[in-house]
C-alpha positions as CSV (number, residue, x, y, z in Angstrom):
1,M,27.5,26.4,-27.3
2,E,25.3,27.0,-24.3
3,R,28.4,28.2,-22.3
4,A,29.3,30.7,-25.0
5,F,25.7,31.9,-25.0
6,R,25.8,32.4,-21.2
7,I,29.0,34.4,-21.4
8,A,27.5,36.6,-24.1
9,L,24.4,37.0,-22.0
10,F,26.5,38.0,-19.0
11,F,28.3,40.8,-20.8
12,A,25.0,42.0,-22.2
13,A,23.6,42.0,-18.7
14,V,26.5,44.0,-17.4
15,L,25.9,46.6,-20.0
16,S,22.2,46.6,-19.4
17,M,22.7,46.9,-15.6
18,S,24.9,49.9,-16.0
19,A,22.1,51.6,-17.9
20,L,19.5,50.8,-15.2
21,A,20.2,53.3,-12.5
22,G,19.4,52.3,-8.9
23,G,19.2,48.5,-9.6
24,A,21.4,46.1,-7.7
25,E,22.3,42.8,-9.2
26,L,20.7,39.8,-7.4
27,K,22.6,36.5,-7.9
28,P,21.5,32.9,-7.2
29,G,21.9,32.1,-3.5
30,Q,22.6,35.8,-2.6
31,V,20.8,37.2,0.5
32,R,20.0,40.9,0.7
33,E,18.7,42.8,3.7
34,G,16.7,45.9,2.8
35,S,14.5,48.7,4.3
36,L,11.8,50.7,2.7
37,S,10.8,54.2,3.6
38,A,7.2,55.3,3.1
39,G,6.2,55.1,-0.6
40,Q,9.6,53.8,-1.7
41,A,10.3,50.9,-4.1
42,Q,13.6,49.2,-4.5
43,L,14.9,47.6,-7.7
44,F,17.0,44.5,-8.3
45,L,18.3,43.1,-11.5
46,L,18.3,39.4,-12.5
47,S,20.3,38.0,-15.4
48,L,18.2,35.1,-16.8
49,S,17.9,32.8,-19.8
50,D,14.7,31.9,-21.7
51,G,13.0,29.0,-19.9
52,D,14.7,29.4,-16.5
53,F,12.7,28.4,-13.5
54,V,13.2,31.1,-10.8
55,R,12.3,31.1,-7.1
56,I,12.5,34.4,-5.3
57,S,12.1,34.2,-1.5
58,L,11.0,37.2,0.4
59,N,10.7,37.6,4.2
60,P,8.7,40.9,4.9
61,H,9.2,40.8,8.6
62,G,5.5,41.0,9.5
63,Q,4.5,43.5,6.7
64,I,2.8,42.8,3.4
65,L,5.1,43.6,0.5
66,L,4.7,43.6,-3.3
67,A,7.2,41.7,-5.4
68,K,6.8,42.5,-9.1
69,T,9.0,41.5,-12.1
70,Y,9.4,43.1,-15.5
71,T,10.8,41.5,-18.7
72,P,14.0,42.7,-20.4
73,S,11.7,44.8,-22.7
74,G,10.1,46.5,-19.6
75,K,6.8,44.6,-19.8
76,P,5.1,43.7,-16.5
77,F,5.6,40.0,-15.8
78,R,4.9,37.9,-12.7
79,G,4.2,39.3,-9.3
80,A,2.7,38.5,-5.9
81,E,1.7,40.0,-2.5
82,I,3.9,38.4,0.2
83,G,3.4,38.7,3.9
84,P,3.1,38.9,6.8
85,Q,5.0,35.5,6.7
86,E,7.8,34.6,4.4
87,G,6.8,33.5,1.0
88,N,8.0,32.8,-2.6
89,L,7.5,34.2,-6.0
90,D,8.0,31.4,-8.6
91,L,8.2,32.0,-12.3
92,V,9.4,30.6,-15.6
93,T,11.0,33.1,-17.9
94,E,9.9,33.5,-21.5
95,A,12.9,35.6,-22.8
96,S,16.6,36.0,-22.1
97,G,18.1,39.1,-20.7
98,V,18.0,41.3,-17.6
99,F,14.8,41.1,-15.6
100,R,13.8,43.8,-13.1
101,L,12.4,42.9,-9.7
102,E,10.6,45.7,-7.8
103,I,10.0,45.4,-4.0
104,S,7.5,47.8,-2.4
105,A,5.0,48.0,0.5
106,V,1.3,47.5,0.0
107,D,0.7,50.3,2.5
108,K,2.4,53.2,0.8
109,R,2.5,55.1,4.2
110,A,4.3,52.3,6.0
111,K,8.0,51.7,6.5
112,A,9.3,48.1,6.1
113,T,12.3,45.9,6.3
114,Y,12.8,42.7,4.4
115,T,15.2,39.8,3.6
116,L,15.4,38.9,-0.1
117,T,17.0,35.8,-1.6
118,L,17.2,34.5,-5.2
119,T,16.8,31.0,-3.9
120,K,16.9,28.9,-7.1
121,V,17.5,29.2,-10.8
122,V,17.0,26.0,-12.8
123,T,17.7,26.1,-16.6
124,L,15.4,24.7,-19.2
125,A,18.0,22.0,-20.1
126,E,18.1,21.0,-16.4
127,R,14.3,20.9,-16.1
128,L,13.9,18.7,-19.2
129,A,16.7,16.3,-18.3
130,P,15.6,12.7,-17.6
131,L,14.4,12.1,-14.0
132,K,17.0,10.9,-11.6
133,P,16.1,7.7,-9.8
134,S,14.6,8.2,-6.4
135,V,16.8,5.4,-5.1
136,E,19.8,3.5,-6.5
137,S,21.3,0.1,-5.8
138,P,24.9,0.2,-4.6
139,K,25.5,-3.1,-6.3
140,I,24.1,-1.9,-9.6
141,L,26.2,1.3,-9.3
142,A,29.3,-0.8,-8.7
143,L,28.5,-3.0,-11.7
144,K,28.1,0.1,-13.9
145,A,31.4,1.5,-12.7
146,A,33.2,-1.9,-13.4
147,I,31.7,-2.0,-16.9
148,K,32.8,1.6,-17.5
149,R,36.4,0.6,-16.5
150,G,36.3,-2.1,-19.1
151,D,36.1,-5.0,-16.6
152,R,34.8,-7.8,-19.0
153,E,34.3,-10.3,-16.2
154,S,32.1,-8.0,-14.0
155,V,28.8,-9.1,-15.4
156,K,29.6,-12.8,-15.1
157,A,30.7,-12.2,-11.5
158,F,27.5,-10.3,-10.8
159,W,25.3,-13.1,-12.0
160,K,27.4,-15.6,-10.1
161,D,26.8,-13.6,-6.9
162,V,23.1,-13.4,-7.6
163,R,22.9,-17.2,-8.0
164,K,24.3,-17.5,-4.5
165,T,22.3,-14.8,-2.7
166,G,19.1,-14.8,-4.7
167,A,17.0,-11.9,-5.9
168,P,15.8,-9.3,-5.4
169,L,18.7,-7.4,-4.0
170,I,17.8,-5.7,-0.7
171,E,20.2,-2.9,0.4
172,P,20.1,-0.1,3.0
173,I,19.5,3.5,2.0
174,P,21.9,5.9,3.7
175,G,20.0,8.1,6.2
176,D,16.7,6.2,5.7
177,R,15.6,4.0,8.6
178,E,12.1,3.2,7.3
179,N,12.9,2.1,3.7
180,M,15.3,0.0,1.8
181,A,16.4,-0.2,-1.8
182,V,14.9,-3.3,-3.5
183,T,16.3,-4.2,-6.9
184,F,14.4,-6.7,-9.0
185,L,16.5,-8.5,-11.6
186,W,16.0,-10.3,-14.9
187,R,18.6,-12.0,-17.1
188,G,17.6,-10.9,-20.6
189,R,17.8,-12.7,-23.9
190,P,18.5,-11.1,-27.3
191,D,14.7,-10.8,-27.8
192,T,14.0,-9.1,-24.5
193,K,12.4,-5.7,-25.1
194,N,11.1,-4.9,-21.6
195,V,10.3,-6.5,-18.2
196,M,7.6,-5.3,-15.8
197,V,7.5,-5.9,-12.1
198,L,3.9,-6.8,-11.4
199,W,3.4,-5.7,-7.8
200,I,-0.3,-5.0,-7.3
201,P,-1.6,-2.3,-6.9
202,Y,1.4,-0.1,-7.3
203,A,2.2,-1.2,-10.9
204,G,-1.3,-0.2,-11.8
205,V,-0.9,3.3,-10.5
206,A,2.3,4.1,-12.5
207,P,3.1,1.2,-14.9
208,D,6.1,2.9,-16.5
209,E,7.7,3.2,-13.1
210,Y,7.7,-0.6,-12.8
211,L,9.4,-1.3,-16.1
212,M,13.0,-2.6,-15.8
213,E,15.9,-0.8,-17.4
214,R,18.6,-2.6,-19.3
215,L,22.2,-2.0,-18.1
216,G,24.0,-0.9,-21.2
217,Q,24.4,-3.7,-23.7
218,T,24.5,-6.4,-21.1
219,D,21.9,-9.0,-20.2
220,V,21.2,-7.3,-16.9
221,W,17.7,-5.9,-16.6
222,Y,16.9,-4.2,-13.3
223,K,14.4,-2.0,-11.4
224,T,15.2,-0.5,-8.0
225,I,12.3,0.6,-5.8
226,K,12.2,2.1,-2.4
227,V,10.3,-0.3,-0.2
228,D,9.1,-0.1,3.5
229,R,11.4,-2.3,5.5
230,R,8.3,-3.9,7.1
231,M,6.7,-5.0,3.8
232,R,5.7,-8.5,3.0
233,L,4.5,-8.9,-0.6
234,S,4.0,-11.3,-3.5
235,Y,4.9,-10.3,-7.0
236,T,5.5,-11.7,-10.5
237,L,7.7,-10.6,-13.5
238,A,6.4,-10.2,-17.0
239,P,8.8,-9.8,-20.0
240,N,7.9,-8.1,-23.3
241,V,4.6,-6.7,-22.1
242,A,2.2,-4.3,-23.8
243,R,2.3,-0.7,-22.6
244,L,-0.2,-0.1,-19.8
245,R,-1.8,3.2,-19.0
246,P,-2.4,4.1,-15.3
247,L,-5.6,2.6,-14.0
248,S,-6.8,6.1,-13.1
249,L,-7.0,6.8,-16.8
250,G,-9.2,3.8,-17.5
251,I,-8.8,0.0,-17.6
252,D,-7.4,-1.5,-20.7
253,Q,-8.5,-5.0,-20.2
254,D,-6.8,-6.4,-23.3
255,A,-3.4,-5.0,-22.2
256,I,-3.9,-6.3,-18.7
257,T,-4.8,-9.8,-20.0
258,M,-1.7,-9.9,-22.2
259,T,0.5,-8.8,-19.4
260,A,-1.0,-11.4,-17.0
261,A,-0.4,-14.1,-19.7
262,A,3.3,-13.3,-19.6
263,A,3.6,-13.1,-15.8
264,R,5.6,-15.7,-13.9
265,P,7.4,-16.1,-10.6
266,D,10.9,-14.5,-10.4
267,P,13.3,-17.2,-11.6
268,L,16.0,-15.8,-9.4
269,N,14.0,-15.9,-6.2
270,P,13.7,-19.3,-4.5
271,K,10.8,-18.2,-2.3
272,R,7.5,-19.2,-4.0
273,W,3.9,-18.5,-3.1
274,R,0.8,-20.4,-4.2
275,E,2.8,-22.9,-6.2
276,D,0.3,-25.6,-6.9
277,S,2.2,-28.9,-7.4
278,K,-0.9,-30.4,-9.1
279,S,-1.1,-27.7,-11.7
280,V,-0.8,-28.7,-15.3
281,D,0.9,-25.4,-16.1
282,A,4.6,-25.4,-16.7
283,Q,6.5,-25.2,-13.4
284,E,8.1,-21.8,-14.2
285,Y,4.7,-20.2,-14.4
286,R,3.2,-21.6,-11.2
287,G,2.3,-19.2,-8.5
288,S,4.2,-16.0,-7.6
289,S,7.3,-14.9,-5.7
290,I,7.6,-13.7,-2.1
291,L,9.5,-10.7,-0.9
292,E,9.8,-10.4,2.9
293,M,11.7,-7.4,4.0
294,P,14.0,-7.6,7.1
295,G,11.5,-5.7,9.3
296,A,8.4,-7.7,8.2
297,P,6.6,-8.9,11.3
298,P,7.4,-12.5,12.2
299,Q,4.7,-15.1,11.6
300,P,5.7,-17.7,14.2
301,W,2.3,-19.4,14.6
302,I,2.1,-20.7,11.0
303,I,5.1,-23.1,11.4
304,R,4.4,-26.7,12.6
305,R,6.8,-27.4,15.4
306,P,7.9,-30.9,16.4
307,G,6.6,-32.1,19.7
308,I,3.5,-29.9,19.8
309,P,0.3,-31.9,20.1
310,A,-1.7,-31.7,16.9
311,G,-5.5,-31.4,16.7
312,Q,-7.6,-33.4,14.4
313,V,-9.4,-32.3,11.2
314,E,-12.5,-34.1,10.0
315,K,-14.2,-33.5,6.7
316,R,-17.9,-33.6,6.3
317,R,-20.6,-32.7,3.7
318,F,-23.4,-30.4,4.5
319,K,-26.6,-30.0,2.6
320,S,-28.6,-26.8,3.1
321,A,-32.4,-26.8,2.7
322,I,-32.4,-23.0,2.8
323,L,-29.7,-22.5,0.1
324,K,-30.5,-25.7,-1.8
325,N,-26.8,-26.6,-2.2
326,E,-24.1,-28.7,-0.7
327,R,-20.6,-28.0,0.5
328,E,-17.6,-29.4,2.3
329,I,-17.1,-28.5,5.9
330,A,-13.8,-29.1,7.8
331,I,-14.0,-29.5,11.6
332,Y,-10.9,-28.8,13.7
333,L,-10.9,-30.5,17.1
334,P,-8.2,-29.4,19.6
335,P,-5.6,-31.8,21.1
336,R,-7.2,-34.0,23.8
337,Y,-10.7,-33.0,22.6
338,S,-13.4,-34.6,24.7
339,P,-17.1,-34.7,23.9
340,H,-17.8,-34.7,27.7
341,A,-15.6,-31.6,28.5
342,K,-17.0,-28.2,29.2
343,P,-18.2,-26.8,25.8
344,Y,-15.3,-25.5,23.8
345,P,-15.1,-21.9,22.4
346,L,-15.9,-21.9,18.7
347,L,-14.3,-20.4,15.6
348,V,-16.3,-20.2,12.4
349,V,-14.2,-19.2,9.3
350,F,-15.2,-18.9,5.7
351,D,-13.2,-20.2,2.6
352,E,-12.4,-23.6,4.0
353,E,-9.8,-24.6,1.4
354,A,-7.8,-21.4,1.6
355,Y,-7.8,-21.6,5.4
356,L,-6.5,-25.1,5.4
357,T,-3.7,-24.5,2.9
358,L,-2.7,-20.8,2.3
359,V,-3.6,-20.0,5.9
360,P,-2.7,-23.2,7.9
361,T,-5.4,-22.7,10.5
362,P,-5.0,-26.1,12.2
363,T,-1.3,-25.4,12.8
364,I,-2.0,-21.9,14.0
365,L,-4.6,-23.2,16.5
366,D,-2.3,-26.0,17.7
367,N,0.6,-23.5,18.4
368,L,-1.6,-20.9,20.1
369,I,-3.3,-23.5,22.3
370,W,0.1,-25.1,23.2
371,K,1.5,-21.7,24.2
372,K,-1.6,-21.0,26.2
373,R,-2.4,-17.9,24.1
374,I,-6.0,-19.1,23.4
375,P,-8.1,-21.8,25.1
376,P,-8.6,-25.1,23.3
377,M,-11.3,-24.4,20.8
378,V,-13.3,-26.1,18.0
379,A,-13.2,-24.6,14.5
380,V,-15.7,-25.0,11.8
381,L,-14.3,-24.1,8.4
382,V,-17.0,-23.5,5.9
383,G,-16.4,-24.4,2.3
384,N,-17.9,-22.7,-0.7
385,A,-20.6,-24.5,-2.7
386,P,-19.7,-24.7,-6.5
387,G,-20.0,-21.2,-8.0
388,A,-21.6,-19.8,-4.9
389,R,-18.8,-17.7,-3.2
390,D,-19.5,-14.4,-4.9
391,R,-23.2,-14.9,-4.3
392,E,-23.1,-16.0,-0.6
393,L,-20.2,-14.1,1.0
394,V,-21.7,-10.7,0.1
395,C,-23.9,-10.1,3.2
396,N,-26.4,-12.5,1.7
397,P,-29.1,-12.8,4.4
398,R,-30.2,-16.3,3.2
399,F,-26.6,-17.6,3.5
400,L,-26.1,-16.1,7.0
401,R,-29.5,-17.4,8.1
402,A,-28.5,-20.9,6.9
403,L,-25.2,-20.5,8.8
404,A,-26.8,-19.6,12.1
405,A,-30.0,-21.7,11.8
406,E,-28.9,-24.8,9.9
407,L,-25.1,-25.4,9.7
408,L,-24.1,-24.6,13.3
409,P,-27.0,-26.6,14.9
410,W,-26.1,-29.5,12.5
411,A,-22.4,-29.3,13.6
412,H,-23.4,-28.9,17.3
413,G,-25.3,-32.2,17.1
414,M,-22.0,-33.9,16.4
415,Y,-19.4,-31.9,18.3
416,N,-19.0,-30.3,21.7
417,F,-18.7,-26.5,21.3
418,T,-20.3,-23.5,23.0
419,S,-23.5,-21.7,22.0
420,D,-22.4,-18.7,24.0
421,P,-21.9,-15.8,21.5
422,R,-19.3,-14.2,23.7
423,Q,-17.0,-17.2,23.1
424,T,-17.9,-17.6,19.4
425,V,-15.8,-16.0,16.7
426,V,-16.8,-15.6,13.0
427,A,-13.9,-14.9,10.7
428,G,-13.0,-14.3,7.1
429,S,-10.9,-12.3,4.7
430,S,-11.9,-10.1,1.8
431,A,-15.6,-11.0,1.0
432,G,-15.3,-13.4,3.9
433,G,-14.5,-10.5,6.2
434,L,-17.6,-8.7,4.9
435,A,-19.7,-11.8,5.6
436,A,-18.2,-12.1,9.1
437,A,-19.2,-8.5,9.9
438,C,-22.7,-9.0,8.6
439,A,-23.0,-12.3,10.5
440,G,-22.3,-10.4,13.7
441,L,-24.6,-7.5,12.8
442,W,-27.6,-9.7,11.9
443,H,-27.0,-12.7,14.2
444,P,-25.5,-11.3,17.4
445,E,-27.3,-14.0,19.3
446,T,-24.9,-16.5,17.6
447,F,-21.7,-14.6,16.9
448,G,-20.3,-12.2,19.5
449,N,-16.9,-11.7,18.0
450,V,-16.1,-10.6,14.4
451,L,-12.6,-11.2,12.9
452,A,-12.4,-9.4,9.5
453,Q,-9.2,-9.5,7.6
454,S,-9.1,-7.0,4.8
455,G,-12.9,-7.0,4.7
456,A,-14.5,-6.0,1.3
457,F,-16.3,-3.2,3.0
458,H,-16.2,-1.1,-0.2
459,L,-18.9,-3.3,-1.8
460,T,-22.6,-2.7,-1.8
461,P,-25.2,-5.6,-2.0
462,H,-27.7,-5.3,-4.8
463,S,-31.1,-5.0,-3.3
464,T,-32.7,-7.4,-5.9
465,T,-29.9,-9.9,-6.6
466,D,-27.4,-11.9,-4.6
467,T,-24.4,-10.0,-6.0
468,M,-22.2,-7.1,-5.0
469,D,-21.8,-3.7,-6.7
470,S,-18.4,-2.0,-6.6
471,N,-19.6,1.1,-8.4
472,S,-22.1,2.3,-5.9
473,E,-21.3,4.7,-3.0
474,P,-18.9,2.8,-0.7
475,N,-19.4,2.2,3.1
476,W,-22.8,0.5,2.8
477,L,-21.9,-1.7,5.8
478,V,-20.9,1.4,7.8
479,R,-24.4,2.9,7.2
480,Q,-26.0,-0.4,8.4
481,F,-24.1,-0.2,11.7
482,I,-25.0,3.5,12.1
483,S,-28.7,2.8,11.8
484,H,-28.6,-0.5,13.8
485,P,-28.9,-0.6,17.6
486,R,-25.6,-1.5,19.3
487,E,-25.2,-5.2,19.9
488,A,-23.0,-7.3,22.2
489,L,-20.2,-7.5,19.6
490,R,-16.5,-7.2,19.7
491,F,-14.3,-6.7,16.6
492,Y,-10.9,-7.3,15.2
493,L,-10.3,-5.5,11.9
494,D,-7.2,-5.3,9.8
495,A,-6.2,-3.9,6.4
496,G,-3.0,-3.6,4.4
497,S,-1.1,-0.4,3.5
498,A,-1.3,-1.4,-0.2
499,E,-5.0,-2.0,-0.2
500,F,-5.9,1.3,-1.8
501,N,-7.8,1.8,-5.1
502,A,-5.3,2.2,-8.0
503,T,-7.9,4.1,-10.0
504,G,-7.8,6.9,-7.5
505,S,-11.2,6.3,-6.1
506,A,-11.9,6.5,-2.3
507,D,-13.7,3.1,-2.3
508,S,-10.6,1.1,-1.1
509,I,-10.5,-1.6,1.5
510,L,-8.0,0.4,3.6
511,F,-10.1,3.6,3.6
512,C,-13.4,1.8,4.2
513,T,-11.9,-0.3,7.0
514,R,-10.7,2.8,8.7
515,V,-14.1,4.4,8.4
516,L,-15.8,1.3,9.8
517,R,-13.3,1.3,12.7
518,D,-14.1,4.9,13.6
519,V,-17.9,4.4,13.4
520,L,-17.8,1.3,15.6
521,H,-15.7,3.2,18.1
522,A,-18.2,6.0,18.1
523,K,-21.1,3.5,18.6
524,G,-19.3,2.2,21.7
525,Y,-18.0,-1.1,20.4
526,E,-14.7,-2.7,21.4
527,V,-12.5,-2.6,18.3
528,H,-9.0,-4.1,17.9
529,Y,-7.5,-2.6,14.7
530,Q,-4.3,-3.3,12.8
531,E,-2.7,-2.0,9.6
532,F,-0.1,-4.3,8.3
533,I,2.5,-3.3,5.6
534,G,1.3,-5.4,2.7
535,G,-1.5,-6.1,0.3
536,H,-4.7,-8.0,-0.3
537,D,-3.0,-11.3,0.2
538,Y,-3.2,-14.5,2.2
539,L,0.5,-14.0,2.7
540,S,-0.3,-11.4,5.3
541,W,-3.6,-12.9,6.5
542,R,-1.9,-16.1,7.6
543,G,0.0,-14.0,10.1
544,T,-2.8,-11.7,11.3
545,L,-5.3,-14.5,12.0
546,A,-3.5,-15.3,15.2
547,D,-3.5,-11.6,16.1
548,G,-7.2,-11.5,15.8
549,L,-7.8,-14.7,17.8
550,I,-5.6,-13.5,20.6
551,A,-7.4,-10.2,20.7
552,L,-10.9,-11.6,20.7
553,I,-10.8,-14.9,22.5
554,G,-7.2,-15.2,23.8
555,Y,-6.1,-15.3,27.4
556,S,-5.4,-11.9,29.0
557,E,-2.1,-13.5,30.0
558,P,-0.8,-16.9,28.9
559,G,-3.0,-19.4,30.6
560,V,-5.2,-16.9,32.3
561,P,-8.8,-17.1,31.0
562,R,-10.5,-13.9,29.8
563,E,-13.6,-12.7,31.6
564,F,-16.4,-12.3,29.1
565,V,-18.4,-9.3,30.1
566,P,-21.4,-8.2,28.0
567,T,-20.7,-5.1,26.0
568,N,-24.2,-3.6,26.0
């Protein structure tokens, strides 16, 4: 039908063109060179259908030209001044027939030359067609082809192969050295209506783009996504979820809650993350799944190696008179620790439980010390009092005063570590990273090195309560450093490429960390900065903790002690 209409339109256009004296036909892809004498206009004829998108490219060779179009009825339509550089006139037609294009010079006294091209014509049907995938899986394409050929065993063979290799599928993209095609899979049941890949924050930005597609009438559900070959991420899958709107359009808490209730690790992926063996939840719902791309940076320091001397971890309880609460403290003592040796450098890190399990800090320290990347050091891992984390790790002055004036003197009375701030590192992630930065700012006499992993620098403390506000203007901490005199501090900061705000706001961890980095540089501080390809996750922080320690307290060369020089 459309073909017949096009043929009829062509013959009508031919008749119309013969009636329009002086107009040359301009066809898609055709290039025309022209020249204009003073005051001259040249005409071209375009045979178009209703709803066509049209791009006309005009190179005026340094002049400024007018490109004006007229509808088949002769009514003025779209136009533009183009020049002195090459430019385009884009339009969408609202009628079918022969359109007239007029080229003339703005300066009627000037002569001009030009190059004219009808660069593109896209029909309405083509524009309204379903979006083509930005990337496709060769294995899925091969399976589609096999099914189309009538190969009844192809689906069974596909699942057999997946059971051997695991999921998701990771395949190269021809011509793309930076990204790879990652295909998440789900084996559907008769009642499967949809499956969502919950990869935060991307799924919140465009939820429909993370819904799987069913392959014909098979039980194969899949979603192929272009992923940076350096990415390390955790994700879950959720079948039969409620439709989610993009977070930039508002937060539908009910839909998010229902989606989270359906989420579970990928049953086809053997790599699990945060799988709590003590959980009373069904095993198939515990934790999440890991995707480590081939180019993800290695994390060699997190693996316990046989034959490497291990330090000792002692657990103690600490009561604070300032905070009026009690918490667990873990003390790491390096191999061959001696109370009579020269005082050891000190690492203070928040979120004790997480930094003993999700981030295996003792193992990391053992490996770094054995390889002579850092000196033997003592670590104080500070636990959270019940219900106190969100109150204390938010640049709470009382908490940081208790840390410097109570907890460390208490620990110093039992263990041999330095009181030199140049050899003392305070570290943490997320809110703990924010607390570490504030500890350095407010207590530089105690902490000379700040190691902040994905610090929650977008948060602002309430002036009257011990809580944080995520709705106020971001970069509160940056303003504190701007107004504060420069101290003898050194910094390691990192943030992940996926730590942006899915609502579209600028108050993201990645953005605020970059701003803090730049302000600290401008103030004259030594800053070591790293952006990893990943999200707000201990999965990445367990690797970058070693990077921060090497940068701040490590040997300049393996086994060569760093010279600690005051920075102010």
